[in-house]
N, C-alpha and C positions, 0 to 999 in steps of 0.2 A: 504494500499499499504506500502510495506517495506521501510524503509528510505534509502535515498541514502548515508548518513553519519551519524556518531555518534560523540557526543562530551562529554568528561569527564574532571572534575577538576583534575589537577595534584596532586598526593598525597603529593607533597612537599609545597603545599598552607598552610597547617597547620603548618608545620616547620617554613616556611617563617613569618608567623604571630606571632609565639612564638619568633622568632629572632628579629622581629620588636619591641615587647613589651620590651624585655631586653635590646636591644641596645638603644632603644631611652632612656630609663632610664639612661644608662651609658652615652649618650651624655648629657643629662640634668645635670648630676653630673659634667661633664667636664666643662660645662658653669658656673655652680655654682662655681667652683673653680676660672675660669677666674674673675668672677665678684667680687668674695670675695677678691681677691688679686689685683684688679684693683684699680688704683688711678689717680688723675688728672695728676700727673706728671710722668705717665707711661713712659718708655723707648720705643722708636721705635720698639724695639725687641718684646715687650709685645703685641704692636698693630699688628705687623706682624703676630705674633703666633695666635693671637685671629682672624685675618682675614683668616688665612689659615684653621683654625678649622672650621669657620663659613662657608667657602666655602665647605669643606668636609661634613659638616652636611647638608647643603642645598641639595648638590648633592646626598647624601645619602637619604634624603627624596624624591627626584625626582624618585630615584630607586624603591620606595615602590610600586608605581603604576604598575610596571612591575612584582612585586613579589606577589602582592595580590592574584591574581586569575589566575595563569597559566593554560591553557588549552592542552589537548591532543584530537586529532581528527583521524578519521578512515572513509576510503570511501569505496564504495561498486560500482565499475564500472559496474559490471555484472548486476546491476538493472537498468541501464539507459534505456532499451527498454521499461520499463514499464511507462517511462514519455515521451519518444519520439514517442511511438506508430509506426505507419506506415510512419512517417514524416522523418525518419532518423535523423542523427546528424546535428547540425547547421553549417554553414559555418565558416571557422576560417582564419582570416589573421594573418600573423607573421611579426612582424616589427623587423628588425635588424639594427643598426646604427653603421657606422664606420666613422672615420674622417681623418685618416693619414695613407697612405699605408705603411710608412716606420716605423712607430710605432706599427701598427696593420697590420701584413702581410696578403696581399689579399688571399693567398691560405688557410690560417688559417681561415679567415673570411668566405670564400666560403665553407670550411669543415662544419663550423657552419650552413650555410644556407642549405647544403645537409642534415645535421642530422634531420632537421626540415621537409625537403621535404620528407623525408623517413619515416615520422610518419604513424602508423598504423591507417590511416584516409582516407575517400573517397577523391581521388585525385581531383575530381571535385569540392570539397568544401573547398580545401586549396589552400591558395595563400600566398607567401613568398615575401615581399617587402624589399629591401635593400636601406637604405639611406646612400649615399656617401657624407658627409659634406665636404670631401677635393675636391670634383669635379675633381678626377682623372682618367685619361684614364687607369692607371694601375688597378684600382679596376673594372672598367667596363669591361675591358679584361679579367680579373680573372673570372668574373661571365658568360662571353660569353662562356669561356672554361668549367666552371662548369656545365653550361646547357647541353653541349654536354655529359660530363661525367655522368650527372644524368640518361641519358638514360640506362646506363649499371649498375650504382651503386644501384639504387632504386629496380630492378628486382633482383639483387644479395642479397640484404638485405631480401626481402620477402622469396626468395628460401631457404636461409641458415639460417633464424630465428636470423638474426643478432640483438643484442640488442643495442650495442654502434654503432651508425649510422653515426657518424662523421668519415669518412674515414681517416683522420689525426690520431685521437685517436685509431681507429680500427687496423691500420696497425701498429701501435707502438708496439703491441704485438701479432699480427697475421700475419701469412703468410705460404707459402707452400701449396702444394695440389691445389685445385681448386681456392683458394684465391690468389695464386701466380699471375695468369694471371690479375686479378683485381688490385692487388697491383702494377704491372707493369704499368697498365693504369693510376692510380692514380700519381705515380712516374712522368710519362711523363707529366702529367698535370701540377703537381707542378714544375718540373723543367722548363715548359715553362713560367709559371707565374713568378717565381722567376728570371728567365733570364731577363723578361722585367723590374722588380723592380730593379735588379741590373744595368741595363742600365738607369733606370730613365724614360723611355719612352716606348711606345709600337712601335716596328719595323713592318712597313706596310707589309713586307715580311712575317710575321707570320699570315697575315690574308688572307683567301681565298675569302670572298664575296666581290665583288666590291662595294655594298652598304655600308658595314661595313668599307671598307677602306676609302670610301669618308666621313663617319662620324668620323673617328679618324683623318683624315687630318684637318677637321674643328677644332676639339678639341685642336690642336696646339696653337690656339689663346686664350684659357680658361686661366684665372687668378684664383687662389683658391678663393679669395674674390670678384671676379667680372666676372660673367658669367650668362647666360641664365638657365632656368630650363631645365633639361634634364629626360625624362621619356622613358625607353626603355624596352619593353616587350620581355623577353628571352625565356619564355616558356609558352605557352597558353593551357590550359587544353581542350578547345574545338577542338584544332587543333594537337597539338604536342604529340607524344606517345613515350614510352620506347621501347626497343628492344624486350620485350615481347608483345607489343601491347596494353599495358595498358596506359591510359592517364596520362600525367605528371601533377604535380601541377603548378599552374601559378608562374612564377618567373619574378619579376618586379625590374628592377634597376632605382633608382631615385637619382638626385642630384638637390636640390632646387635651385632656384635662388639666387644668391648673388650679392649684390650692396654694395660698400663701405658706401653709404648714408643710408642704412637700417640696423638696429641692427638685429642680427640673433639669439640671446640668446640660442647659444650652442645646446645641446641635446634637451632641451625642444622645441626650435624652429623646430629641425629636427623631432621630434615626432608629432608635430601638423601638419607639413606638410604631414607626412605619414598617419595621420588621414584623412586629407582632400583628398589626392589622392586616397587612399583606397576607401573613400566613393564614389567617382566618378566611379571607376572601379569595385569594389567587394563589398564594403558595408557589409561585414560579421558583425554579431551581436556580435562576440566575437573576440577580437585579443590578440595576446601574443607579449609581448615586451622582446627582448632578446638581451643581449650584444654580441658584435660580437666575443667574445672568450669564450662565455658559451654555449656550444654544448649540445643537447638533449642526455641523457644518458638513457632514457626510452621510447621506441616508443608509450607506452599508457598513457603517461601523459596527454594527452588533455582530455580523458575520465575520468581520476581522477579529473581534474579541473571542468569537467561539472556536476560532481555530487553535486556542489555548485552552479554553475551558471544556472542550470536547474531545481534547487529545487523550486518548485511553492510558498513555503512558504518564501523563501529569495528573489527571483527574483525581487519584486517590489523595494527594497532597496538595491539591491546588486551590488557593484562596482568591486571587484576583488578578485582573489585568488592569494597568494604568495607563491611561493615555495623558500626554503632556498637556499643561494648561498653556494655551497660546491665546492672544488677545487681539481684537480688532481696534481700531481708532488710536493705535499707538502714534503719536507724532514722529516726525522725520528722523530725529536723532534720539528718540526715547530719553527725553530729559531725566525722567524719574527712575530710570532703570526698571519700568514696569513689566519688561519681559522676563525678569528674573531668570536668565537663561542658565545660571549656576544651579539654581534651585529646582528647575523644572526640566532641564535638558541634560546637562552635563553630569549632575549627581546621580539622577535616576539610572544612566548608563552603567555608572558605576556599582550603584546598589544592585543592578540587574545582575552583575558578575559575581556577587556575593550571596546568590540564593535568593534574591528577593528585592523588588523595588519597594520604595515607600509609597505609602498611600497620600494624595494629595487633598482629600476631601471631595473632589468632584473628579468626574471622568474616569471612575472605577468601576468595572464590571465583576461583581462578586458572585462566587459560589455560595449559595445560601447556607449550606451545611458548615462552612468555615466559620461562621460566627457563634457555633454552639459548642465549642470545645476543640481540643487538639485533634488531630488526624484520627488517632487511635479509638477515641472516644466518641466523635462526632457522629450525628445521625447518619444511617445509610442514605445513599441516594433515593431510595424508594420513599423515605419519610419527605423528601422534597419535591414529590410529584405535584404537577399543576393541578388545580382544582377547576379545570376547564368545564364550562357547562353549569357551574353553580349560579344561582339567581342571587346576584349581588343586593338587589333591592329587598330580598325577602326579609321579613321581620326577624327571623331566627339569626340570619347571617349578619345584619345590622347590629343587633343587640350584643352578639359576640364581638363585633368590631369595636363597639363603644367600650365594652368591658376591656378590651385589649389595650385602649388609648386611655384608660383611667390610671389615676395616680397609684391606686392599690397594686395593680398588676406588677410594678416595678418591685414589689417585696415578695412576690410569689416564687421568684427564681432569683438566680444571682446575676440579674442584669446589671450590666456596667462593670462588673468584677470578674465574672468567669465566662459569661456570654454576651453577645452584642458588642456595641461599640463601648469602649472603656471610658469610664468617668474618672476625673481627678486632674484633668489638664485641658487648659483652653485649646489646645491643638489635638482634639480627639481623633483626627484623622491619621496623624503621624504615630500617636500613641497605640491606636488599635492596630495599625500595620505592624508596628514593632513587635507588639505582642503576639500577633498571629505568627509571625517569622520565628519568634522564640518558641512557639509551640510546635513548630515544625512544618508550618505551611509555607508554599512556595507563591511567589508573585512575580509577574514580568512586566517590563516596560515596552510598550508597543508605540512606535513614533512614525506613522505613515507620513508619505510625502504631502499628501493633503490632510490638513488639520481635521482631526475628528470633532473637536468642538472650540468654539471661539467664544470668548467672554469679554467683560469690561475690567480693565485695570484701574486702580485710583488714578485720577486725573488732577489731584491736587497734591502738594507736597505734604500737607498736614495729614490727609488721609492715608497717604502711603506710609509715612513715619508712624502713625498710630497703628496700622495693620501690622507693620513690621514689630512693634514693641510688643504687641498681643502675641505674636508668634514666639519672641524671646521669652516671654513670661511662661508661655505653654511648653515649650521646650525644656526650660529649667525645671518645670513641675515633673517632667519625666525623667530628667537627668539626676533629680535628688529624691526621686521615689524609692519604693521598695523594689522596683522593677528597672532601677538604673542600670544603662548599658555598662557602666563600670564594674558592676558586680553581677547582677542577674543576666544581663545580656551576654556577657563575655563567657559565662558557663553554657548558656543555651544555644549559642552560635559559635561561628569561627572567629579568630582574632580580627581578621579584616572586616568581617561584617559587624563586629562590635565597634571598630573604629569608624565605621560608616555612621553607625547609630549616635556615637559619641560626638561627631561632627554635628549632627543636627540638635542633639540634647543641649549641647553648649554653645550653640549657634551665636549667641550674644557675647560670648567671652571676649573676643577681640576688641570689643569696645573699650575696654579698660585699658589696653595697650595702645589703642588709637589716641585716646584722650592723653596719655603720658606722652606720646611722641608729638601730639598736637600743641602741647604746652611746655613741656620741659625743656627741650633743646633751645626754644625760642627765648625762655626766660635766661638761659646761661648767655645766649647770643647777646641779649641786652645788656647784660652786667659784665660783658668781655671774657667770658670764662669758657674755654673749649671743653667739649664733652665727647668729642669723637677725635680719632686720628687726623693729623694734618692731611693735606692732598699729597704731600711729598713722602708721607709715611707709607711702607708697604702694607700695613694693616688697612689702609684707605681702600684698597683694592677689593678686600673682603666684604666692607660694607657696599661697594659699589656692585659688586657681583650679586650680593643678597638681594639688592633692591631690583637690578636690571633683570635678573633671571626670574624673579618671581612676577614681574609685571609681563615679562616676554612670554611666559608660559601661560599666564592668564589670558594675554591676547590671542594666542594660538587657539586656545580652547574656545575662546568667545567667537572668533572669526570662523570657525568650522561650521557653525550653524548659520552661515549667511549674514553675520553682523558686519558693521562698517567700522572704520576706525572712530568716528565721532560717536557712534552708539556704544562702543567699547570705553571711550573716555568718559561719557556721562555715566555708564554703568560702574566704573570704578570710583567716580565721583560720589554717586550715592552709596556706595559701600563707606567711604569715609564719613559721608553725612550721617548715615544710620549709626555708625559707630559712635559719633559725638552726641547723638540724640537717641534714637530708638534702642540701640543696644544697652547705652549707659542707663537710660530711664528704666528700661525693661529689667535690668539687673538690680537697680535700686527698688523698683516695686516688688521684684521676686523677694528680695531680702526683708523688706518691711512687712509683706505679707506672712513670711516666715516667723517674724519675731512678733507678730500679733497686732502690727500697726495697720490700720485700714489704708487701703490704696485702691485705685480706680479698677474696676473689673472688666468684663467683657463689653465690647461696644460693637455693633453691626457697622460694617464698612458701608459707607454711602454710595449707592449707585446712581444718585441723581446729583446733577452738578449744576451750579450756578452758571449763568450765561457768561458772565465776564470771565470767570475761572476757565471755562471751556475755550474762550477766545484766546486767552494768554496761552494755555497749553497748546492749542493748534499752531500758534504762532513761535512755539519753541521758548516761551518765557516763564521763569519760574513764578508761581504764584504763592506768595507769603501771605500777608494781608491779615493774619491773626496774631493776637497777642498770646503766645504760648510758650512754656518753658523750652520746648524744642528749639525755637528760633532765638531765645536768649542764650542757650548753650553754643548754638551755631554761630551767633553774632559775636560772642565773647572769644571763641577760638579764632574766628576769621580775624578780629581786631588785634589780637595778641600777635598773630603772625604778621600782619601788616606793619605794625609798629615796630617789631624786630627786624623785619626785612629792611625796612627804611633806614632804621638806626645801623644794621649791620653792613649794609651797602655803603653807607656814609663813612663808617669807620674803616671799611675796607679801601675806600678810595683815598682817605687821608693818612693812614697808617701803614707803613712798610711790613710786609709779613702777615698783616691781619688776614688777608684774602685766604692764604695758604692755611693759617691756623684754624679759620672759622669756615672753611669752604663747605664741608658737610652740612653744618647748621644752616648756612645761607641757602644751600641747595634745597633742604628740607623746607625752610620757610617760604622759598620761591614755589615750591611744588604745592604746598597747602595753599599759599595765596592764589596761584593759578586756578586750583579747583574751587576757590572761594569767590571767583569773580561775579557770579550771579548774586552772591550774598552782598558783595560790596556795592554792586548796582542797586540792589533793593534797598540797602541802608542809606545811600549818600546820593543817588542819582534819580531814580525813578519817581514819578509822581502819581502813577496810576494805581488802581485799588489793589494790584499785586505787591506793592512794596511793602517793606517791613515796616510796622506800626513806629512811630516816633519814640513812644514809650519803651519799646523792645530795643530800639537802637540805643537809647540813652542809657538804658540798664546794662546793656552789653559793653558800651565803652566804660562805664563806671566800674563794672566787675573786671575789665581788662586792666584799668588803671590800678585798682586795687590788688590784683594779682601781682602786678609788678612791683607794687610797694611792699607787699607782704612776702615776696619771693625770697628775700634774704634768708629767711628761715630755712628754705629748702636748700639753698646753696651753702 
């Protein structure tokens, strides 16, 4: 039998291993220099620099697990019939989570659902579940209208061979001719939904059915964090058909029960409710998890995933197929590093070489049985057989579904600890994928030429940094848990796999080193004190090699996926910005939480953008515009480097030998200042709404001056 997929070691593996040999030797030499010059009376500055270098070295070692054996895979969906025979394709459940109709526009969420309802897949084997953790009548109303629109949209996609099956995305670039009528229908749908969102409630005059009017009337008493479970079947394959007479996929709206006395565990809790409700209603052996803004970009993606899920050699221990997160609407040079290529493209290939890719929280096709325990104790495949033909609207089924979405059901079994998505971290996706691999499950990374899904990246700097800070806190929660990769993971997996997991669990660690290197050498330059070897010293070439080799290797990895120089430059700039903001504040928030001091918790990343912010982003201009600690930290470091650079260059021009003695510190200040150019413009030049507020600029300058004044203590 011809294979359903192939796997090759990426050619870069050999280069990565050579780089590891050379670079590790250079790091050893660096620490030899540290130790040789270390004394019991070492100044605080020497200890800080040693700490920063140790952090960078440890994090670099963690990275080697991701670089040792990157893989490239290829799938052959046309060969699936030789595995399925006459039984056909397995049933598929799709889980879409949303939480706030004002940050995640319901019309856009509905477009995501419509894109997967329109998969080239048997409608009687496809079910789409929408979990509304906001318990909002606006979201339910949007999906009731989407169910009506689906009757026209799905036949249109089939007849016209549409590839982009999110109507919102499709009509952004298509119109005219036969598509014009369909576009008008979609605009009517969107206008109706947006009208309700703008009012903040559903006007009963917009609803025709007396039954639905009664339901929305009851909804008026709901509170977001205190309401019973709601399960509403909007389309049922056994009964509902599109305008061409074909059955529609199942479409089910669900809002799990919320009570102030019961913890809800954010997205992990919502996903576990979806697993239980879908088990009662359809029980497909395979389910897809999709973010509400991550629409299907290829109607044949399911068949590609099944090349792994139906492989008889993989099936007994196989958990999930992960597709990369890719984004639309990224501006020309990706100023905020929104593509996150290291996290979503480079790292997963390395993870894949260590018996499993990490899970991103979206774009993952799961074997249902993998969420019920290790391979040896998981339910047999027969327990995950589809409940095709079950009448979803029957009173018996709906009652069981309501029970499964209730708070009390969480206590029946070990949900969140032994089964389902794991609780205890803001990054439930990474945490769950990590635990599954420790239990012995396997996962693969599937990266086809045509992106399987496209979504929206944050298009404001504050949203981007807030998202990264949340990830940092969540990763630490895994790293310092009882299941830490440092102890539990290294026993349950290989050493290289443990390094991969450590890289993610301590993702925010470099922030400490970046702040030290962003402030300490600059302080010493201001006080005319050398911190690094002279340019004429042989040790200078060690520092030069460490910097150039690291950036060159990173540039090669980035360009491999079709990036440009300026995209790479902005990506590395965002790494420095995140280090001074999201990584540092995320680390601080985690520490405060651990010692019992209240700190901000989970926030939904906004998918709705202000018009001016959109314009700035499209024009490649940073949008600051908010008074936030992120920008105070950023402004302070930028100011310190600018002052030190001006002073250092002036000193070098006037004093013989100063340039040679301070060359590395001048170079470092110049590098940070070059990366801070958008910050300087926002502080001192720009007048538009994206500038840094005056109070933030003044605070940053004051803190920078205070730092120079108090810096003598460190020196």
